[in-house]
BALUMNU-102773 format. One record per atom (N, C-alpha, C): residue in three letters; atom name; residue number from 1; x, y, z. Coordinates in Angstrom, 1 decimal. Example, Ala and Ser with C-alpha at 12.3 -4.5 7.8 and 13.67 -1.06 7.14 Angstrom:
2
['ALA', 'N', 1, [13.2, -5.7, 7.8]];
['ALA', 'CA', 1, [12.3, -4.5, 7.8]];
['ALA', 'C', 1, [13.2, -3.3, 7.8]];
['SER', 'N', 2, [12.8, -2.2, 7.1]];
['SER', 'CA', 2, [13.7, -1.1, 7.1]];
['SER', 'C', 2, [12.9, 0.0, 7.9]];
END
This chain:
155
['PHE', 'N', 1, [17.8, -0.7, -7.2]];
['PHE', 'CA', 1, [18.2, 0.4, -6.5]];
['PHE', 'C', 1, [18.8, -0.5, -6.1]];
['TYR', 'N', 2, [19.5, 0.7, -4.5]];
['TYR', 'CA', 2, [20.1, -0.1, -3.6]];
['TYR', 'C', 2, [19.3, -1.3, -2.4]];
['GLY', 'N', 3, [20.0, -2.1, -2.4]];
['GLY', 'CA', 3, [19.4, -2.9, -1.1]];
['GLY', 'C', 3, [19.0, -2.2, 0.0]];
['PHE', 'N', 4, [20.3, -1.7, 0.6]];
['PHE', 'CA', 4, [20.7, -1.0, 1.6]];
['PHE', 'C', 4, [21.1, 0.1, 1.3]];
['THR', 'N', 5, [21.0, 1.1, 2.3]];
['THR', 'CA', 5, [21.8, 2.0, 2.3]];
['THR', 'C', 5, [22.2, 3.0, 3.3]];
['ASN', 'N', 6, [23.3, 3.5, 3.6]];
['ASN', 'CA', 6, [24.0, 4.6, 4.5]];
['ASN', 'C', 6, [23.4, 5.4, 4.8]];
['PRO', 'N', 7, [23.8, 6.1, 5.5]];
['PRO', 'CA', 7, [23.2, 7.7, 5.8]];
['PRO', 'C', 7, [24.3, 8.4, 4.4]];
['TRP', 'N', 8, [25.4, 8.3, 4.5]];
['TRP', 'CA', 8, [26.4, 9.0, 3.1]];
['TRP', 'C', 8, [25.4, 9.0, 2.3]];
['VAL', 'N', 9, [24.7, 7.8, 2.0]];
['VAL', 'CA', 9, [24.4, 7.5, 0.6]];
['VAL', 'C', 9, [23.0, 8.5, 0.6]];
['ARG', 'N', 10, [22.2, 7.9, 1.3]];
['ARG', 'CA', 10, [21.0, 8.7, 1.9]];
['ARG', 'C', 10, [21.3, 10.4, 1.2]];
['GLU', 'N', 11, [22.0, 11.0, 2.2]];
['GLU', 'CA', 11, [22.3, 12.4, 1.9]];
['GLU', 'C', 11, [22.7, 12.7, 0.5]];
['HIS', 'N', 12, [24.0, 12.1, 0.2]];
['HIS', 'CA', 12, [24.8, 12.5, -1.5]];
['HIS', 'C', 12, [23.7, 11.6, -2.6]];
['GLU', 'N', 13, [23.2, 11.2, -2.4]];
['GLU', 'CA', 13, [22.4, 10.3, -3.5]];
['GLU', 'C', 13, [20.8, 10.1, -3.0]];
['ARG', 'N', 14, [20.3, 11.8, -2.7]];
['ARG', 'CA', 14, [18.9, 11.6, -2.5]];
['ARG', 'C', 14, [18.0, 11.9, -3.8]];
['ALA', 'N', 15, [18.8, 12.6, -4.8]];
['ALA', 'CA', 15, [17.6, 12.8, -5.8]];
['ALA', 'C', 15, [17.1, 11.6, -6.2]];
['LEU', 'N', 16, [18.6, 10.5, -7.0]];
['LEU', 'CA', 16, [18.4, 9.5, -7.2]];
['LEU', 'C', 16, [17.8, 8.3, -6.5]];
['LEU', 'N', 17, [17.8, 8.2, -5.4]];
['LEU', 'CA', 17, [16.8, 7.6, -4.9]];
['LEU', 'C', 17, [15.7, 7.9, -4.8]];
['GLU', 'N', 18, [15.3, 8.7, -4.5]];
['GLU', 'CA', 18, [14.1, 9.4, -4.6]];
['GLU', 'C', 18, [13.0, 9.1, -6.0]];
['ARG', 'N', 19, [13.9, 9.0, -6.9]];
['ARG', 'CA', 19, [13.5, 8.7, -8.4]];
['ARG', 'C', 19, [13.4, 7.4, -8.7]];
['GLU', 'N', 20, [14.5, 6.7, -8.0]];
['GLU', 'CA', 20, [14.5, 5.4, -8.1]];
['GLU', 'C', 20, [13.9, 4.0, -7.8]];
['ILE', 'N', 21, [14.0, 4.6, -6.2]];
['ILE', 'CA', 21, [13.1, 3.5, -5.3]];
['ILE', 'C', 21, [11.5, 3.2, -5.7]];
['PRO', 'N', 22, [11.0, 4.2, -5.7]];
['PRO', 'CA', 22, [9.4, 4.6, -5.9]];
['PRO', 'C', 22, [9.3, 3.5, -7.4]];
['ALA', 'N', 23, [10.4, 3.9, -8.5]];
['ALA', 'CA', 23, [9.9, 3.3, -9.8]];
['ALA', 'C', 23, [10.1, 1.4, -9.4]];
['ALA', 'N', 24, [11.5, 1.4, -9.1]];
['ALA', 'CA', 24, [11.6, 0.0, -9.1]];
['ALA', 'C', 24, [10.8, -1.0, -8.0]];
['MET', 'N', 25, [10.2, -0.4, -7.1]];
['MET', 'CA', 25, [9.3, -0.9, -6.0]];
['MET', 'C', 25, [8.2, -1.3, -7.2]];
['GLN', 'N', 26, [7.6, -0.2, -7.8]];
['GLN', 'CA', 26, [6.3, -0.5, -8.6]];
['GLN', 'C', 26, [6.7, -1.3, -9.7]];
['ALA', 'N', 27, [8.0, -1.5, -10.3]];
['ALA', 'CA', 27, [8.2, -2.4, -11.4]];
['ALA', 'C', 27, [8.7, -3.9, -11.2]];
['LYS', 'N', 28, [8.7, -3.7, -9.8]];
['LYS', 'CA', 28, [9.2, -5.1, -9.5]];
['LYS', 'C', 28, [8.0, -5.4, -8.6]];
['GLY', 'N', 29, [6.8, -5.2, -8.7]];
['GLY', 'CA', 29, [5.6, -5.6, -8.1]];
['GLY', 'C', 29, [6.1, -5.5, -6.3]];
['CYS', 'N', 30, [6.5, -5.1, -5.8]];
['CYS', 'CA', 30, [6.6, -5.3, -4.5]];
['CYS', 'C', 30, [5.7, -4.9, -3.7]];
['THR', 'N', 31, [5.4, -5.9, -2.9]];
['THR', 'CA', 31, [3.7, -5.8, -1.8]];
['THR', 'C', 31, [4.6, -6.2, -0.4]];
['ALA', 'N', 32, [5.8, -6.0, 0.0]];
['ALA', 'CA', 32, [6.2, -5.8, 1.1]];
['ALA', 'C', 32, [7.5, -5.4, 1.5]];
['MET', 'N', 33, [7.5, -4.8, 2.6]];
['MET', 'CA', 33, [8.6, -4.4, 3.2]];
['MET', 'C', 33, [9.2, -4.6, 4.5]];
['LEU', 'N', 34, [10.7, -4.7, 4.5]];
['LEU', 'CA', 34, [11.0, -4.9, 6.1]];
['LEU', 'C', 34, [11.0, -3.2, 6.7]];
['VAL', 'N', 35, [11.0, -3.2, 7.5]];
['VAL', 'CA', 35, [11.0, -1.2, 8.2]];
['VAL', 'C', 35, [12.3, -2.0, 9.5]];
['ASP', 'N', 36, [13.5, -1.4, 9.4]];
['ASP', 'CA', 36, [14.4, -1.5, 10.0]];
['ASP', 'C', 36, [14.5, -0.1, 10.5]];
['SER', 'N', 37, [16.0, 0.4, 11.1]];
['SER', 'CA', 37, [16.4, 1.6, 11.8]];
['SER', 'C', 37, [16.5, 2.8, 10.3]];
['ALA', 'N', 38, [17.0, 1.9, 9.2]];
['ALA', 'CA', 38, [16.7, 2.9, 8.1]];
['ALA', 'C', 38, [15.6, 3.8, 7.9]];
['THR', 'N', 39, [14.8, 3.1, 7.7]];
['THR', 'CA', 39, [13.4, 3.4, 7.2]];
['THR', 'C', 39, [13.1, 4.9, 7.8]];
['HIS', 'N', 40, [13.3, 4.8, 8.7]];
['HIS', 'CA', 40, [13.1, 6.3, 9.2]];
['HIS', 'C', 40, [14.1, 7.1, 9.4]];
['GLU', 'N', 41, [15.0, 7.0, 8.4]];
['GLU', 'CA', 41, [16.0, 8.2, 8.1]];
['GLU', 'C', 41, [15.9, 8.0, 6.2]];
['LEU', 'N', 42, [14.5, 8.0, 5.9]];
['LEU', 'CA', 42, [14.5, 7.9, 4.3]];
['LEU', 'C', 42, [14.0, 9.6, 4.3]];
['PRO', 'N', 43, [14.7, 9.9, 2.6]];
['PRO', 'CA', 43, [14.2, 11.1, 2.5]];
['PRO', 'C', 43, [12.8, 11.2, 2.2]];
['PRO', 'N', 44, [12.0, 12.5, 2.6]];
['PRO', 'CA', 44, [10.9, 12.9, 2.8]];
['PRO', 'C', 44, [10.3, 12.6, 1.5]];
['ALA', 'N', 45, [10.5, 12.3, 0.3]];
['ALA', 'CA', 45, [9.8, 12.0, -0.8]];
['ALA', 'C', 45, [9.8, 10.3, -0.7]];
['ILE', 'N', 46, [10.4, 9.6, -0.5]];
['ILE', 'CA', 46, [10.1, 7.9, -0.1]];
['ILE', 'C', 46, [9.6, 8.0, 0.9]];
['ALA', 'N', 47, [9.3, 8.4, 2.1]];
['ALA', 'CA', 47, [8.7, 8.0, 3.1]];
['ALA', 'C', 47, [7.3, 8.4, 2.9]];
['ALA', 'N', 48, [6.9, 9.5, 1.9]];
['ALA', 'CA', 48, [5.3, 9.6, 1.8]];
['ALA', 'C', 48, [5.0, 8.5, 0.8]];
['PHE', 'N', 49, [5.8, 8.2, -0.3]];
['PHE', 'CA', 49, [5.7, 7.4, -1.1]];
['PHE', 'C', 49, [5.1, 5.7, -0.4]];
['VAL', 'N', 50, [5.8, 5.5, 0.8]];
['VAL', 'CA', 50, [6.0, 4.4, 1.3]];
['VAL', 'C', 50, [4.6, 4.2, 2.4]];
['ALA', 'N', 51, [4.6, 5.8, 3.3]];
['ALA', 'CA', 51, [3.1, 5.7, 3.6]];
['ALA', 'C', 51, [1.9, 5.6, 2.8]];
['ALA', 'N', 52, [1.9, 6.3, 1.4]];
['ALA', 'CA', 52, [0.8, 6.1, 0.6]];
['ALA', 'C', 52, [0.5, 4.8, 0.0]];
['HIS', 'N', 53, [1.7, 4.2, 0.1]];
['HIS', 'CA', 53, [1.5, 3.0, -0.3]];
['HIS', 'C', 53, [1.5, 1.4, 0.2]];
['PHE', 'N', 54, [2.0, 1.8, 1.6]];
['PHE', 'CA', 54, [2.3, 0.6, 2.3]];
['PHE', 'C', 54, [1.5, 0.5, 3.8]];
['GLN', 'N', 55, [1.0, -0.3, 4.4]];
['GLN', 'CA', 55, [0.7, -0.2, 5.8]];
['GLN', 'C', 55, [0.9, -1.2, 6.7]];
['PRO', 'N', 56, [1.2, -1.2, 8.0]];
['PRO', 'CA', 56, [1.9, -2.4, 9.2]];
['PRO', 'C', 56, [0.8, -3.3, 9.2]];
['TRP', 'N', 57, [1.5, -4.6, 9.0]];
['TRP', 'CA', 57, [1.4, -6.0, 9.2]];
['TRP', 'C', 57, [1.7, -6.0, 10.4]];
['ASP', 'N', 58, [2.8, -5.7, 11.1]];
['ASP', 'CA', 58, [2.8, -5.6, 12.5]];
['ASP', 'C', 58, [4.3, -4.2, 12.7]];
['ALA', 'N', 59, [5.4, -4.2, 13.4]];
['ALA', 'CA', 59, [6.2, -2.9, 13.4]];
['ALA', 'C', 59, [7.1, -3.8, 12.5]];
['ASP', 'N', 60, [7.4, -4.3, 12.1]];
['ASP', 'CA', 60, [8.4, -4.9, 11.2]];
['ASP', 'C', 60, [8.4, -5.1, 9.7]];
['LEU', 'N', 61, [7.0, -5.7, 9.8]];
['LEU', 'CA', 61, [6.8, -5.9, 8.4]];
['LEU', 'C', 61, [5.7, -4.9, 8.0]];
['TRP', 'N', 62, [5.6, -4.6, 6.8]];
['TRP', 'CA', 62, [4.6, -3.4, 5.9]];
['TRP', 'C', 62, [4.1, -4.4, 4.7]];
['LEU', 'N', 63, [3.0, -4.1, 4.5]];
['LEU', 'CA', 63, [2.3, -4.9, 3.3]];
['LEU', 'C', 63, [2.0, -3.3, 2.5]];
['TRP', 'N', 64, [1.6, -4.1, 1.2]];
['TRP', 'CA', 64, [1.1, -3.3, 0.2]];
['TRP', 'C', 64, [-0.6, -2.9, 0.6]];
['ALA', 'N', 65, [-0.8, -1.7, 0.6]];
['ALA', 'CA', 65, [-2.1, -1.0, 1.0]];
['ALA', 'C', 65, [-2.6, 0.2, 0.5]];
['ARG', 'N', 66, [-3.3, 0.8, 0.2]];
['ARG', 'CA', 66, [-4.1, 1.9, -0.3]];
['ARG', 'C', 66, [-5.2, 2.3, 0.5]];
['GLN', 'N', 67, [-5.0, 3.3, 1.4]];
['GLN', 'CA', 67, [-6.4, 4.1, 1.7]];
['GLN', 'C', 67, [-7.5, 4.9, 0.4]];
['LEU', 'N', 68, [-8.5, 4.8, 0.2]];
['LEU', 'CA', 68, [-8.8, 5.5, -0.3]];
['LEU', 'C', 68, [-10.0, 6.2, -0.3]];
['PRO', 'N', 69, [-10.5, 7.6, -0.1]];
['PRO', 'CA', 69, [-11.0, 7.9, 0.8]];
['PRO', 'C', 69, [-12.3, 8.5, -0.3]];
['GLY', 'N', 70, [-13.4, 8.1, 0.4]];
['GLY', 'CA', 70, [-14.8, 8.4, -0.3]];
['GLY', 'C', 70, [-15.5, 9.7, -0.4]];
['GLY', 'N', 71, [-16.3, 9.4, -1.2]];
['GLY', 'CA', 71, [-17.0, 10.9, -1.9]];
['GLY', 'C', 71, [-18.0, 11.6, -0.6]];
['GLY', 'N', 72, [-18.7, 10.3, 0.3]];
['GLY', 'CA', 72, [-19.8, 11.1, 1.0]];
['GLY', 'C', 72, [-21.0, 10.3, 0.4]];
['ASN', 'N', 73, [-21.9, 11.2, -0.3]];
['ASN', 'CA', 73, [-22.9, 10.4, -0.6]];
['ASN', 'C', 73, [-22.8, 10.5, -2.1]];
['ALA', 'N', 74, [-21.6, 10.6, -3.1]];
['ALA', 'CA', 74, [-21.3, 10.6, -4.3]];
['ALA', 'C', 74, [-20.0, 9.5, -4.0]];
['LEU', 'N', 75, [-19.7, 9.5, -5.6]];
['LEU', 'CA', 75, [-18.7, 8.5, -5.4]];
['LEU', 'C', 75, [-17.6, 9.7, -5.9]];
['ARG', 'N', 76, [-16.6, 9.2, -5.2]];
['ARG', 'CA', 76, [-14.9, 10.0, -5.7]];
['ARG', 'C', 76, [-14.1, 8.8, -6.0]];
['ALA', 'N', 77, [-13.4, 8.8, -7.5]];
['ALA', 'CA', 77, [-12.8, 8.3, -8.5]];
['ALA', 'C', 77, [-11.2, 8.5, -7.6]];
['HIS', 'N', 78, [-10.5, 7.5, -8.1]];
['HIS', 'CA', 78, [-9.5, 7.0, -7.6]];
['HIS', 'C', 78, [-8.5, 6.3, -8.9]];
['ASP', 'N', 79, [-7.5, 6.6, -9.8]];
['ASP', 'CA', 79, [-7.4, 5.2, -10.7]];
['ASP', 'C', 79, [-5.9, 5.3, -9.7]];
['VAL', 'N', 80, [-5.9, 3.5, -9.4]];
['VAL', 'CA', 80, [-5.0, 3.1, -8.2]];
['VAL', 'C', 80, [-4.2, 2.0, -9.6]];
['ALA', 'N', 81, [-2.8, 2.2, -9.2]];
['ALA', 'CA', 81, [-1.7, 1.4, -9.6]];
['ALA', 'C', 81, [-1.9, 0.1, -9.2]];
['ILE', 'N', 82, [-2.2, -1.0, -9.7]];
['ILE', 'CA', 82, [-1.9, -2.4, -8.8]];
['ILE', 'C', 82, [-0.4, -3.3, -9.6]];
['TRP', 'N', 83, [0.5, -3.2, -8.6]];
['TRP', 'CA', 83, [1.4, -3.6, -9.0]];
['TRP', 'C', 83, [1.8, -5.0, -9.7]];
['ARG', 'N', 84, [1.3, -6.0, -9.0]];
['ARG', 'CA', 84, [1.0, -7.4, -9.0]];
['ARG', 'C', 84, [-0.4, -7.9, -9.2]];
['ALA', 'N', 85, [-0.6, -8.6, -10.2]];
['ALA', 'CA', 85, [-1.7, -9.6, -10.0]];
['ALA', 'C', 85, [-2.0, -10.0, -9.0]];
['GLY', 'N', 86, [-3.2, -10.4, -8.3]];
['GLY', 'CA', 86, [-3.3, -11.1, -7.2]];
['GLY', 'C', 86, [-4.4, -10.8, -6.3]];
['GLU', 'N', 87, [-4.9, -11.6, -5.3]];
['GLU', 'CA', 87, [-5.9, -11.0, -4.5]];
['GLU', 'C', 87, [-5.8, -9.4, -3.4]];
['TYR', 'N', 88, [-6.8, -9.2, -3.7]];
['TYR', 'CA', 88, [-7.2, -8.0, -2.9]];
['TYR', 'C', 88, [-8.6, -7.9, -2.0]];
['ASP', 'N', 89, [-8.0, -6.9, -0.9]];
['ASP', 'CA', 89, [-9.1, -7.3, 0.2]];
['ASP', 'C', 89, [-9.5, -5.8, 0.3]];
['VAL', 'N', 90, [-11.1, -5.2, 0.4]];
['VAL', 'CA', 90, [-11.5, -4.4, 0.2]];
['VAL', 'C', 90, [-12.5, -4.4, 1.7]];
['ALA', 'N', 91, [-12.1, -3.3, 2.2]];
['ALA', 'CA', 91, [-12.5, -2.9, 3.8]];
['ALA', 'C', 91, [-13.0, -1.9, 4.0]];
['PRO', 'N', 92, [-14.3, -1.5, 4.4]];
['PRO', 'CA', 92, [-15.2, -2.6, 5.2]];
['PRO', 'C', 92, [-16.2, -2.9, 4.5]];
['GLU', 'N', 93, [-16.6, -4.1, 4.8]];
['GLU', 'CA', 93, [-17.5, -4.6, 4.2]];
['GLU', 'C', 93, [-19.0, -3.7, 4.5]];
['ALA', 'N', 94, [-19.5, -3.1, 5.1]];
['ALA', 'CA', 94, [-20.4, -2.4, 4.9]];
['ALA', 'C', 94, [-20.4, -1.4, 3.8]];
['ALA', 'N', 95, [-18.9, -0.6, 3.4]];
['ALA', 'CA', 95, [-19.0, 0.4, 2.0]];
['ALA', 'C', 95, [-19.8, -0.9, 0.8]];
['ILE', 'N', 96, [-19.0, -2.3, 1.2]];
['ILE', 'CA', 96, [-19.5, -3.0, -0.2]];
['ILE', 'C', 96, [-21.4, -3.3, -0.1]];
['ALA', 'N', 97, [-21.4, -3.6, 1.2]];
['ALA', 'CA', 97, [-22.8, -4.3, 1.2]];
['ALA', 'C', 97, [-23.8, -2.7, 0.8]];
['ALA', 'N', 98, [-23.1, -1.7, 1.3]];
['ALA', 'CA', 98, [-23.9, -0.1, 0.4]];
['ALA', 'C', 98, [-23.4, -0.2, -0.9]];
['GLY', 'N', 99, [-23.0, -0.8, -1.6]];
['GLY', 'CA', 99, [-22.9, -0.4, -3.0]];
['GLY', 'C', 99, [-22.0, 0.7, -3.4]];
['ALA', 'N', 100, [-21.1, 0.9, -2.0]];
['ALA', 'CA', 100, [-20.2, 2.0, -2.2]];
['ALA', 'C', 100, [-19.1, 2.4, -3.0]];
['VAL', 'N', 101, [-18.6, 1.0, -3.1]];
['VAL', 'CA', 101, [-17.7, 0.2, -4.2]];
['VAL', 'C', 101, [-17.7, 0.3, -5.6]];
['ARG', 'N', 102, [-17.0, 0.9, -6.9]];
['ARG', 'CA', 102, [-16.9, 0.2, -8.1]];
['ARG', 'C', 102, [-15.6, 0.0, -8.4]];
['VAL', 'N', 103, [-15.2, -0.7, -9.7]];
['VAL', 'CA', 103, [-14.3, -1.2, -9.7]];
['VAL', 'C', 103, [-14.3, -1.3, -11.0]];
['ASP', 'N', 104, [-13.6, 0.0, -12.1]];
['ASP', 'CA', 104, [-13.9, -0.3, -13.3]];
['ASP', 'C', 104, [-15.0, -0.6, -14.0]];
['GLY', 'N', 105, [-15.6, 0.2, -13.4]];
['GLY', 'CA', 105, [-17.5, 0.0, -14.0]];
['GLY', 'C', 105, [-18.5, -0.9, -13.3]];
['ARG', 'N', 106, [-17.5, -1.7, -12.4]];
['ARG', 'CA', 106, [-18.8, -3.0, -12.2]];
['ARG', 'C', 106, [-18.7, -2.4, -10.5]];
['THR', 'N', 107, [-19.8, -2.4, -9.7]];
['THR', 'CA', 107, [-20.0, -2.7, -8.4]];
['THR', 'C', 107, [-19.3, -4.1, -7.5]];
['VAL', 'N', 108, [-18.6, -3.6, -6.6]];
['VAL', 'CA', 108, [-17.8, -4.5, -5.9]];
['VAL', 'C', 108, [-19.1, -5.3, -4.6]];
['THR', 'N', 109, [-18.9, -6.7, -4.7]];
['THR', 'CA', 109, [-20.2, -7.2, -4.2]];
['THR', 'C', 109, [-19.3, -8.4, -3.5]];
['ALA', 'N', 110, [-17.8, -8.2, -3.0]];
['ALA', 'CA', 110, [-17.5, -9.3, -2.1]];
['ALA', 'C', 110, [-16.3, -8.6, -1.9]];
['ARG', 'N', 111, [-15.5, -8.5, -0.2]];
['ARG', 'CA', 111, [-14.4, -8.3, 0.1]];
['ARG', 'C', 111, [-13.8, -8.5, -0.9]];
['ARG', 'N', 112, [-12.7, -9.8, -1.2]];
['ARG', 'CA', 112, [-12.2, -10.1, -2.0]];
['ARG', 'C', 112, [-11.9, -9.8, -3.7]];
['LEU', 'N', 113, [-11.2, -9.4, -4.3]];
['LEU', 'CA', 113, [-11.2, -8.7, -5.9]];
['LEU', 'C', 113, [-9.9, -9.7, -5.9]];
['ARG', 'N', 114, [-10.2, -10.0, -7.6]];
['ARG', 'CA', 114, [-8.9, -10.5, -8.3]];
['ARG', 'C', 114, [-8.4, -9.3, -9.2]];
['LEU', 'N', 115, [-7.4, -8.7, -9.0]];
['LEU', 'CA', 115, [-6.9, -7.5, -9.6]];
['LEU', 'C', 115, [-5.2, -8.0, -10.7]];
['THR', 'N', 116, [-5.6, -7.7, -12.0]];
['THR', 'CA', 116, [-4.5, -7.6, -12.8]];
['THR', 'C', 116, [-3.3, -6.9, -12.5]];
['ALA', 'N', 117, [-2.2, -6.6, -12.5]];
['ALA', 'CA', 117, [-1.5, -5.9, -12.9]];
['ALA', 'C', 117, [-1.8, -4.3, -13.8]];
['GLY', 'N', 118, [-1.7, -3.2, -13.3]];
['GLY', 'CA', 118, [-2.5, -2.4, -14.1]];
['GLY', 'C', 118, [-2.9, -1.3, -13.4]];
['SER', 'N', 119, [-3.3, -0.5, -13.9]];
['SER', 'CA', 119, [-4.6, 0.8, -13.6]];
['SER', 'C', 119, [-5.3, 0.3, -13.3]];
['HIS', 'N', 120, [-6.1, 0.3, -12.7]];
['HIS', 'CA', 120, [-7.7, 0.1, -11.9]];
['HIS', 'C', 120, [-8.5, 1.6, -11.6]];
['ARG', 'N', 121, [-9.3, 1.5, -12.0]];
['ARG', 'CA', 121, [-10.6, 3.3, -11.8]];
['ARG', 'C', 121, [-11.4, 2.5, -10.6]];
['PHE', 'N', 122, [-11.4, 3.2, -9.3]];
['PHE', 'CA', 122, [-12.0, 2.9, -8.1]];
['PHE', 'C', 122, [-12.9, 4.1, -7.8]];
['GLU', 'N', 123, [-14.3, 3.8, -7.7]];
['GLU', 'CA', 123, [-15.3, 5.0, -7.5]];
['GLU', 'C', 123, [-16.0, 4.4, -5.9]];
['VAL', 'N', 124, [-15.5, 5.5, -4.9]];
['VAL', 'CA', 124, [-15.6, 5.4, -3.8]];
['VAL', 'C', 124, [-16.5, 6.4, -2.8]];
['GLY', 'N', 125, [-17.8, 5.8, -2.6]];
['GLY', 'CA', 125, [-18.8, 6.9, -1.4]];
['GLY', 'C', 125, [-18.4, 6.6, -0.3]];
['GLY', 'N', 126, [-19.6, 7.4, 0.5]];
['GLY', 'CA', 126, [-19.2, 6.8, 2.1]];
['GLY', 'C', 126, [-17.8, 7.8, 2.4]];
['PRO', 'N', 127, [-17.3, 7.1, 4.0]];
['PRO', 'CA', 127, [-16.2, 7.5, 4.2]];
['PRO', 'C', 127, [-15.0, 6.8, 3.5]];
['GLY', 'N', 128, [-14.7, 5.9, 3.1]];
['GLY', 'CA', 128, [-13.6, 5.4, 1.9]];
['GLY', 'C', 128, [-13.5, 3.9, 3.0]];
['VAL', 'N', 129, [-12.4, 3.4, 1.9]];
['VAL', 'CA', 129, [-12.2, 2.1, 2.2]];
['VAL', 'C', 129, [-10.8, 1.7, 2.1]];
['SER', 'N', 130, [-10.3, 0.7, 2.3]];
['SER', 'CA', 130, [-8.9, 0.1, 2.4]];
['SER', 'C', 130, [-8.6, -1.1, 1.5]];
['LEU', 'N', 131, [-7.8, -0.7, 0.8]];
['LEU', 'CA', 131, [-7.3, -1.8, -0.5]];
['LEU', 'C', 131, [-6.2, -2.3, 0.1]];
['ARG', 'N', 132, [-6.4, -3.7, 0.2]];
['ARG', 'CA', 132, [-5.0, -4.1, 1.1]];
['ARG', 'C', 132, [-4.7, -5.5, -0.3]];
['TRP', 'N', 133, [-3.3, -5.9, 0.0]];
['TRP', 'CA', 133, [-2.8, -6.8, -0.8]];
['TRP', 'C', 133, [-3.0, -8.0, -0.2]];
['VAL', 'N', 134, [-3.4, -9.3, -0.7]];
['VAL', 'CA', 134, [-3.7, -10.6, 0.4]];
['VAL', 'C', 134, [-2.6, -11.3, 0.1]];
['PRO', 'N', 135, [-1.8, -11.7, 1.3]];
['PRO', 'CA', 135, [-0.6, -12.8, 1.2]];
['PRO', 'C', 135, [-0.9, -14.0, 0.3]];
['ALA', 'N', 136, [0.0, -14.8, 0.1]];
['ALA', 'CA', 136, [0.1, -16.1, -0.5]];
['ALA', 'C', 136, [-1.0, -17.2, 0.2]];
['ASP', 'N', 137, [-0.8, -16.7, 1.8]];
['ASP', 'CA', 137, [-1.8, -17.9, 2.4]];
['ASP', 'C', 137, [-3.4, -17.4, 2.8]];
['GLY', 'N', 138, [-3.6, -16.5, 2.2]];
['GLY', 'CA', 138, [-4.9, -16.0, 1.8]];
['GLY', 'C', 138, [-5.5, -15.1, 3.2]];
['SER', 'N', 139, [-4.5, -14.8, 3.9]];
['SER', 'CA', 139, [-4.9, -14.6, 5.0]];
['SER', 'C', 139, [-5.7, -12.8, 5.0]];
['VAL', 'N', 140, [-6.4, -12.5, 5.4]];
['VAL', 'CA', 140, [-7.3, -11.5, 5.8]];
['VAL', 'C', 140, [-6.3, -10.4, 6.9]];
['TRP', 'N', 141, [-5.6, -9.0, 6.4]];
['TRP', 'CA', 141, [-5.1, -8.6, 7.6]];
['TRP', 'C', 141, [-5.7, -7.2, 8.0]];
['THR', 'N', 142, [-5.4, -6.8, 9.4]];
['THR', 'CA', 142, [-5.9, -5.6, 9.3]];
['THR', 'C', 142, [-4.4, -4.5, 10.2]];
['PRO', 'N', 143, [-4.5, -3.1, 9.6]];
['PRO', 'CA', 143, [-2.6, -3.1, 10.0]];
['PRO', 'C', 143, [-2.6, -2.7, 11.6]];
['ARG', 'N', 144, [-1.3, -3.4, 11.9]];
['ARG', 'CA', 144, [-1.3, -3.3, 13.5]];
['ARG', 'C', 144, [0.2, -2.5, 13.6]];
['PRO', 'N', 145, [0.0, -1.1, 13.7]];
['PRO', 'CA', 145, [1.3, -0.7, 13.9]];
['PRO', 'C', 145, [1.9, -0.9, 15.4]];
['GLU', 'N', 146, [0.9, -1.2, 16.4]];
['GLU', 'CA', 146, [1.7, -1.6, 17.6]];
['GLU', 'C', 146, [2.5, -2.6, 17.7]];
['GLY', 'N', 147, [3.5, -2.6, 18.7]];
['GLY', 'CA', 147, [4.3, -3.6, 18.6]];
['GLY', 'C', 147, [6.0, -3.8, 19.3]];
['GLU', 'N', 148, [6.4, -4.2, 19.7]];
['GLU', 'CA', 148, [8.1, -3.5, 19.9]];
['GLU', 'C', 148, [8.2, -4.1, 18.7]];
['PRO', 'N', 149, [9.1, -3.4, 17.9]];
['PRO', 'CA', 149, [9.9, -3.5, 16.7]];
['PRO', 'C', 149, [11.2, -3.9, 17.1]];
['ARG', 'N', 150, [11.2, -5.4, 16.0]];
['ARG', 'CA', 150, [12.8, -6.3, 16.8]];
['ARG', 'C', 150, [13.8, -6.2, 15.6]];
['LEU', 'N', 151, [13.8, -5.9, 14.6]];
['LEU', 'CA', 151, [14.6, -5.7, 13.4]];
['LEU', 'C', 151, [15.0, -4.1, 13.5]];
['ARG', 'N', 152, [14.4, -3.4, 14.1]];
['ARG', 'CA', 152, [15.0, -1.7, 14.2]];
['ARG', 'C', 152, [16.4, -2.2, 15.0]];
['HIS', 'N', 153, [16.0, -3.1, 16.2]];
['HIS', 'CA', 153, [17.7, -3.2, 16.8]];
['HIS', 'C', 153, [18.7, -3.9, 16.1]];
['VAL', 'N', 154, [18.3, -4.4, 15.5]];
['VAL', 'CA', 154, [19.0, -5.6, 14.8]];
['VAL', 'C', 154, [19.9, -5.1, 13.8]];
['LEU', 'N', 155, [19.1, -4.8, 12.5]];
['LEU', 'CA', 155, [19.2, -3.9, 11.3]];
['LEU', 'C', 155, [19.7, -2.4, 11.3]];
END
């Protein structure tokens, strides 16, 4: 897919972009994306895809993350496509302590999960959990949408 676009490409190649960008991000195992001025001009289908699969590490860098709503007193099933094998963080810890999170039929007992690339069945109770990719430095992160974006003024 295109490494960058301009308004003409986003308008005239919209169907192609809507089809190819999400597929390419999944195929390449994309776990981080820079947010610049063009991000806010993405076609609605791509913007929805990004919002469903990424959360802000800060105002300029978004990392792979999924919100998995819970089923209250019951478990709610989610089939989650993991694009890249690695470490993932499940939060909040209270959901794990309550036994309200299962992955591929096993109860989750720790915040850190090692997941292979591919589809995994998550079953979540209570209000739900966040599943976040853990960067190579091993840091656990919380989405931080606040802050002054720097790249939007440059790119």
